[in-house]
N, C-alpha and C positions, 0 to 999 in steps of 0.2 A: 491562647494559641489558637490558630484558625483550623478550619476543617482540612482534612488531608485531600490530596488531588482528586482522587476518585470520587469522593463525597461532594467536592465542589462542582465537579463535572456532572454528577447525578443530579445536583440541585439546580444547575443551570438548564440541564435538559427537561427536568420536571417543570421548572418555570415556563418552559415553551410548550409543554404539553407533549413532549416526546418521551419515548421509552429509553431505557439504558443502551439500546443498540444491539443487543443480542436477539434479534428477531430472525425468523427464517428468511425474510426478504434480504435483510442485511448480509447474512451468511451467504446466501445464493449470490448477491452482488459481489462480495469479496471473492468468491470461488471464480466467478466470472471475470473479474479483473485479472486474478492469477492466471487464468487461461490465456486472456488476451496478452499479458505480459510475456507468458512463455511462447506465445505465437510470435510477437514482435521480435524476440530473441532469435527464433528459428528463422525469421525472415530476413534479419539483418546480419546473421552470422557470416555469409559469404563476403559482404562488403566490410564488416568490422572486425571479422576474425572469430573463431570458435573458443574464445577464453572466457574465464570468469569476469574478467574486467569488462568485457562487452555486455554481459549479463548485468553487471553493477550499473553500467551506463544506461541500459534500458530500463532497469528499475528506478534509477534516478529521473529519467524522462517521465516515466509514468507517475512517479510522485509529483512532479511539477504541474503535470496536466490534470491529474485526478484528485490529488490531496491538498495541494498548496492553496488553490483558490478558495475552497470551503473554509480551510483553516484561517486564512487570511480574512475572510468575510466574517467568521465568527469573532475574530479578534477586533475587527474594525467596528463591528456593531456593539461591542462591550459585552457580548454573551459569555465569552471566556476570555480570561486574561491571565497574565503572569505565568506561573508554573504550569497551570493546566494547558495553556495554549503551547508551551514548549513541549510538554509531554505528548500532546496530540501530533505535533510536527514530527517529533523524534520517533514516535511509534510508527507513524505512517511511512517514514523514510526507511526504518528498519524493516518493517512488513514488506514494502514493494521492493526493495533491493535483495532481501532474502528470498522472496518468492521468484524473482528473475534468476538468481543463482541456482536455486534449486530446480526450477524449471529447465534451465539450460543443462544442468547435470543429467536430468531425466532424458531430455531430448538427446544428448550425446549418447548415453546408453542405449536408448531405443533405436537410434540410427545405426549403431554397430550391429544390432540384432537382425535388421531387415535387409534383404537383399536387393530390394527395388530402389534403394536410394543411391 
């Protein structure tokens, strides 16, 4: 039986001389992407409507721009394949859509509390 998906991914990253991804820079990058995602939702609410579905669509768009190309590049070069590639794609999709939905909910709540909006 082969190695588990996280082990296979860790081995692939180690072969490239990379860390496991839990670095301060990676965490800061993901927090920044979450902020940009929430900002995109706030900027598009008037045109698309202030609904969770709008937040989902924004998260999906962020996934296609920020996550899909690197994942496809890793798969195309044979660095990651099969189940690990599917796991990366699914995790990124869940991460970006949930970040957009939560960011949208926070934005709606803060908007109700401020008088200048």
